[in-house]
C-alpha positions as CSV (number, residue, x, y, z in Angstrom):
1,M,139.6,73.4,4.0
2,R,137.8,74.0,7.4
3,R,135.2,76.6,7.2
4,R,135.7,79.4,10.0
5,P,133.0,79.0,12.5
6,M,130.5,81.7,12.9
7,P,131.4,84.4,15.3
8,F,128.3,84.0,17.4
9,T,126.1,81.1,18.3
10,E,122.5,80.7,17.6
11,E,122.0,81.3,21.3
12,Q,123.8,84.3,21.2
13,M,122.1,85.8,18.2
14,K,118.7,85.0,20.0
15,Q,119.9,86.9,23.1
16,V,121.0,89.9,20.7
17,F,117.2,90.2,19.3
18,D,115.8,89.5,22.5
19,T,117.5,92.4,24.2
20,N,115.2,95.4,24.8
21,I,116.4,98.3,22.8
22,I,115.1,100.8,25.2
23,D,116.9,99.1,28.1
24,F,120.2,98.9,26.0
25,A,119.8,102.6,25.2
26,V,119.4,103.6,28.6
27,R,122.3,101.5,29.7
28,H,124.6,103.3,27.3
29,G,123.6,106.8,28.7
30,F,120.4,107.7,26.5
31,E,117.7,109.6,28.5
32,V,114.2,108.5,27.3
33,E,110.8,110.2,27.9
34,K,107.1,109.5,27.1
35,G,106.4,109.5,23.4
36,D,103.1,108.3,21.9
37,R,101.2,105.0,22.5
38,N,103.9,102.9,20.6
39,T,107.1,104.7,21.1
40,V,109.5,106.4,23.7
41,H,111.4,109.6,22.7
42,V,115.1,109.9,23.0
43,K,115.8,113.1,24.6
44,H,118.1,115.4,22.5
45,S,118.1,113.4,19.6
46,G,116.2,115.4,17.1
47,G,113.4,112.8,16.6
48,L,114.8,109.6,17.5
49,Y,112.0,107.2,19.0
50,L,112.3,103.7,20.2
51,F,109.5,101.2,20.0
52,R,107.9,100.0,23.2
53,H,107.9,96.5,22.2
54,G,111.7,97.1,22.2
55,R,112.8,95.6,18.9
56,G,113.6,98.6,16.8
57,Y,113.7,102.5,16.4
58,Y,112.9,105.3,13.9
59,Q,114.4,108.5,13.3
60,F,112.1,111.1,11.9
61,A,114.7,113.6,10.8
62,G,116.4,111.0,8.7
63,E,113.4,108.9,8.2
64,K,115.5,105.9,9.1
65,S,114.4,102.7,11.0
66,G,116.5,99.5,12.3
67,N,116.7,97.1,14.8
68,I,119.3,97.0,17.8
69,I,122.2,96.0,15.8
70,Q,121.9,99.0,13.5
71,F,121.2,101.3,16.5
72,A,124.5,100.1,18.1
73,Q,126.1,101.0,14.7
74,E,124.4,104.2,14.0
75,Y,124.2,105.8,17.4
76,L,127.0,104.1,19.5
77,G,129.9,104.1,17.1
78,A,130.0,100.3,16.6
79,A,132.2,100.0,13.3
80,D,130.3,96.8,11.8
81,F,128.1,94.0,12.4
82,K,130.5,92.1,14.7
83,S,131.3,95.0,16.8
84,A,127.8,95.9,17.2
85,V,126.8,92.3,18.5
86,E,129.8,92.3,20.9
87,M,128.6,95.4,22.3
88,I,125.0,94.2,22.8
89,L,126.3,90.8,24.3
90,G,129.0,92.1,26.6
91,C,131.4,89.8,25.2
92,R,134.0,89.4,22.2
93,A,133.3,87.0,19.3
94,Y,134.7,83.5,19.8
95,E,135.3,84.1,23.5
96,Q,132.4,83.9,25.7
97,T,134.1,84.4,28.8
98,E,135.8,87.6,28.4
99,H,133.7,90.5,29.6
100,Y,133.5,93.4,27.1
101,V,132.0,96.9,27.5
102,Q,132.5,99.6,24.6
103,P,133.3,102.9,26.0
104,V,130.8,105.4,25.1
105,E,131.3,109.0,25.1
106,K,128.4,111.4,25.1
107,K,128.8,114.1,22.4
108,P,128.5,117.7,23.9
109,R,125.3,119.3,22.8
110,G,125.9,121.7,19.8
111,E,124.3,125.1,19.3
112,L,120.6,125.4,18.7
113,I,119.7,126.6,15.2
114,L,116.1,127.6,15.0
115,P,114.3,126.6,11.8
116,P,113.5,129.6,9.4
117,K,110.3,131.6,9.9
118,D,107.6,131.4,7.4
119,K,106.5,134.5,5.5
120,D,103.2,134.4,7.6
121,F,101.9,132.4,10.6
122,N,98.5,132.0,9.2
123,R,98.4,128.1,9.5
124,T,99.7,128.1,13.0
125,I,97.5,130.6,14.2
126,A,94.4,129.0,12.7
127,Y,95.6,125.7,14.2
128,L,95.9,126.9,17.7
129,T,92.8,129.2,17.8
130,R,90.4,127.2,15.8
131,T,91.4,123.5,16.2
132,R,92.9,123.7,19.7
133,G,90.5,126.5,20.8
134,I,93.1,128.7,22.5
135,D,92.2,132.2,23.0
136,S,93.7,134.5,20.2
137,E,95.0,137.1,22.6
138,I,97.2,134.5,24.4
139,V,98.3,133.1,21.0
140,Y,99.4,136.6,19.8
141,A,101.2,137.4,23.1
142,M,103.3,134.2,22.8
143,I,104.0,135.1,19.1
144,N,104.9,138.7,20.0
145,Q,107.3,137.3,22.7
146,N,108.9,135.2,20.1
147,K,107.8,131.9,21.7
148,I,105.5,130.9,18.9
149,Y,105.9,131.1,15.1
150,Q,105.5,129.1,12.0
151,A,108.6,127.3,10.7
152,V,109.2,126.4,7.3
153,T,111.5,123.7,6.2
154,Q,112.4,122.2,2.5
155,K,113.3,118.4,2.3
156,N,113.4,116.1,-0.7
157,G,111.6,118.8,-2.7
158,Y,108.8,119.2,-0.3
159,T,107.9,122.3,1.9
160,F,106.9,121.4,5.5
161,R,105.2,124.0,7.8
162,N,105.1,123.3,11.5
163,C,104.1,125.1,14.8
164,A,107.3,126.0,16.6
165,F,107.6,126.4,20.4
166,V,110.6,128.1,21.8
167,G,112.3,128.4,25.2
168,Y,115.0,130.8,26.2
169,D,117.6,131.2,28.7
170,G,117.9,134.3,30.9
171,E,119.9,136.1,28.1
172,G,117.2,135.6,25.7
173,K,119.0,133.2,23.7
174,P,116.9,130.2,22.1
175,R,117.9,126.8,24.0
176,Y,114.9,124.8,23.3
177,C,112.6,124.4,20.1
178,A,109.6,121.9,19.7
179,L,107.9,121.4,16.3
180,R,104.6,119.9,15.7
181,A,102.4,119.6,12.7
182,P,99.5,122.3,12.7
183,S,96.8,119.7,12.0
184,S,94.9,117.3,14.0
185,D,95.3,114.7,11.1
186,R,99.3,114.9,11.2
187,K,101.1,113.2,14.1
188,F,104.6,114.9,13.4
189,R,106.2,116.1,16.5
190,Q,109.9,116.7,16.8
191,D,112.6,118.7,19.1
192,V,115.0,120.6,17.0
193,E,118.4,119.2,17.3
194,N,120.3,120.4,20.2
195,S,117.3,121.5,22.1
196,D,117.8,121.6,25.8
197,K,114.4,120.8,27.5
198,T,115.6,122.0,30.8
199,Y,114.5,125.7,29.4
200,G,111.1,124.7,28.5
201,F,108.4,126.7,27.1
202,C,107.6,129.6,29.7
203,M,104.8,132.0,30.3
204,E,105.8,134.8,32.7
205,G,103.6,135.7,35.4
206,R,103.5,138.1,38.3
207,S,102.3,136.1,41.2
208,D,104.3,133.9,43.6
209,R,102.4,130.6,41.8
210,V,103.4,128.6,38.9
211,Y,101.5,126.0,36.8
212,E,103.4,123.1,35.6
213,F,102.5,121.2,32.4
214,E,103.8,118.7,29.9
215,A,103.3,120.3,26.6
216,P,102.9,124.2,25.6
217,I,99.3,123.6,24.2
218,D,98.2,122.5,27.4
219,A,99.7,125.6,29.1
220,M,97.8,128.0,26.8
221,S,94.8,126.1,27.1
222,H,94.8,126.5,31.0
223,A,95.3,130.1,30.4
224,T,92.3,130.3,28.1
225,L,90.3,128.5,30.6
226,C,91.3,130.9,33.3
227,K,90.3,133.8,30.9
228,L,86.9,132.2,30.2
229,Y,86.0,132.1,34.1
230,G,87.0,135.8,34.5
231,I,90.7,135.1,35.9
232,D,93.5,137.1,34.7
233,W,95.7,134.6,32.8
234,R,98.7,137.0,32.9
235,E,98.8,136.8,36.8
236,D,100.5,133.5,37.2
237,H,103.6,131.6,35.8
238,R,103.3,128.7,33.5
239,V,106.0,126.4,32.5
240,A,105.6,123.5,29.7
241,E,108.3,121.0,29.9
242,G,107.7,119.3,26.5
243,C,107.7,115.9,28.0
244,L,106.8,114.2,31.4
245,S,109.7,115.9,33.6
246,D,110.2,118.8,36.0
247,K,113.6,119.9,35.0
248,A,112.6,122.9,33.2
249,L,110.5,123.8,36.3
250,S,113.6,123.4,38.6
251,R,115.7,125.8,36.2
252,Y,112.7,128.3,36.2
253,L,112.3,128.4,40.0
254,K,116.1,129.2,40.3
255,S,115.3,132.5,38.4
256,H,112.1,133.4,40.0
257,P,112.8,133.0,43.8
258,E,109.6,134.9,44.5
259,I,107.4,131.7,43.6
260,R,106.3,129.7,46.6
261,E,103.7,127.8,45.2
262,I,103.6,125.2,42.5
263,V,100.6,123.5,40.8
264,F,101.2,120.3,38.9
265,C,98.9,120.1,35.9
266,Y,100.2,117.0,34.2
267,D,98.0,114.7,32.0
268,N,95.5,112.3,33.1
269,D,96.6,109.2,31.5
270,V,93.7,106.8,32.4
271,D,94.4,104.5,29.7
272,G,98.2,104.5,30.3
273,K,100.0,101.3,30.7
274,D,103.7,100.2,31.7
275,A,106.3,98.2,30.0
276,N,104.4,95.2,31.1
277,G,101.0,96.2,30.1
278,Q,99.7,96.9,33.6
279,P,97.8,100.1,34.1
280,R,99.9,103.2,34.9
281,N,98.6,106.8,34.9
282,H,101.8,108.2,34.0
283,G,101.1,112.0,34.3
284,Q,99.6,111.5,37.7
285,V,102.4,109.2,38.8
286,Q,104.8,112.0,37.9
287,A,102.8,114.6,39.6
288,N,102.5,112.8,42.9
289,Q,106.5,112.1,42.6
290,S,107.4,115.8,41.7
291,A,104.9,117.2,44.5
292,E,106.6,115.1,47.0
293,A,110.0,116.3,45.9
294,F,109.3,120.0,45.6
295,A,107.3,119.9,49.0
296,K,110.5,118.8,50.8
297,A,112.3,121.8,49.2
298,G,109.8,124.0,51.1
299,Y,107.3,124.6,48.2
300,K,103.6,124.9,48.8
301,I,102.2,122.1,46.5
302,F,98.9,121.4,44.7
303,I,97.8,118.9,42.1
304,Q,95.4,119.9,39.4
305,T,94.2,116.9,37.4
306,P,92.4,117.5,34.2
307,Q,89.0,116.4,33.9
308,T,89.6,114.5,30.5
309,K,92.8,113.6,29.0
310,D,94.6,117.0,29.3
311,F,93.7,120.6,29.6
312,N,93.3,121.1,25.7
313,E,90.8,118.3,25.9
314,D,89.1,120.2,28.7
315,L,89.1,123.5,26.9
316,L,87.7,121.8,23.8
317,T,85.0,120.1,26.0
318,F,84.3,123.3,27.6
319,R,83.8,125.1,24.5
320,E,81.5,122.4,22.9
321,M,79.1,122.3,26.0
322,S,79.0,126.1,25.8
323,A,78.0,126.0,22.3
324,R,75.3,123.5,23.0
325,S,74.1,125.6,25.7
326,R,73.5,128.8,23.6
327,D,72.0,126.6,20.8
328,S,69.6,124.8,23.1
329,P,65.7,125.7,22.6
330,E,65.6,126.5,26.4
331,R,68.4,129.2,26.0
332,A,66.7,130.5,22.9
333,E,63.4,130.9,24.8
334,A,65.2,132.5,27.9
335,E,66.8,135.0,25.5
336,E,63.5,136.1,23.9
337,R,61.8,136.5,27.2
338,E,64.6,138.6,28.4
339,A,64.2,140.7,25.0
340,A,60.6,141.0,25.6
341,Y,60.8,142.0,29.1
342,P,63.9,144.0,29.6
């Protein structure tokens, strides 16, 4: 009896596993953004990350990983191995001449359900004020506005506590929530499922100027630096995207027509590289692209680049240098002279 031939040739299977999963995901309607050194994050996915080398994915929420075939089955509705490979190749099994594109319907975003609040926010407050150096007045102001809290979740018998950063729509409804571990030793970060990043993390101001950031911690660090320099941190607006984008800023401007000046404060990715390994300062490339676009819309534009990697690192560096200055022998001697000769 003749054996039925394999549905795909060795060359085709090589082509499947040589297909970059990031390109494949984008081609099928997924939006990606900067993740960490090794991954990109899939927007609105509840913690789905694609590896930059293009050969797999990891889903934090379900603690699952896989290759491009499993990705097609899990996230694009491929019924089995054969249909997943067909989707990747663009042709049906046994018929290399027939073009095949699996129709993909993007699921509508469901309602955002915020994780439960913990009985206290001690760990989150300590992390933001002590580890990250953010002024306590600013942290408590955001807590009082329900934009920061300590989330607690249970999974597999374990309890997890994370910082939660929340963005709201004009009616005060939560539309975006990002979680991150309250520790410099843990790298956990995840957007809550059904988050809409076009709402972002916003710090309302009174002036006609808005500062634009990638992360909430950078926005609050910038506000802290202003306060340390004697500037009223509540005067200007601040918007944090939660990623490398300007969509939350666009939405914020629509509801704040008084704003005429935008200052882009994206990260200074001096060690960044593109997909081909070539140097690329992602944050400053985006800053220049966004600045050009909003200048055409009539806004007065500035770019404020961090001295270090980002504004939180700038803040920590400033605090460390201030502490050294206070502890130096020259400073102590000067204080003694001031005390002796008032």
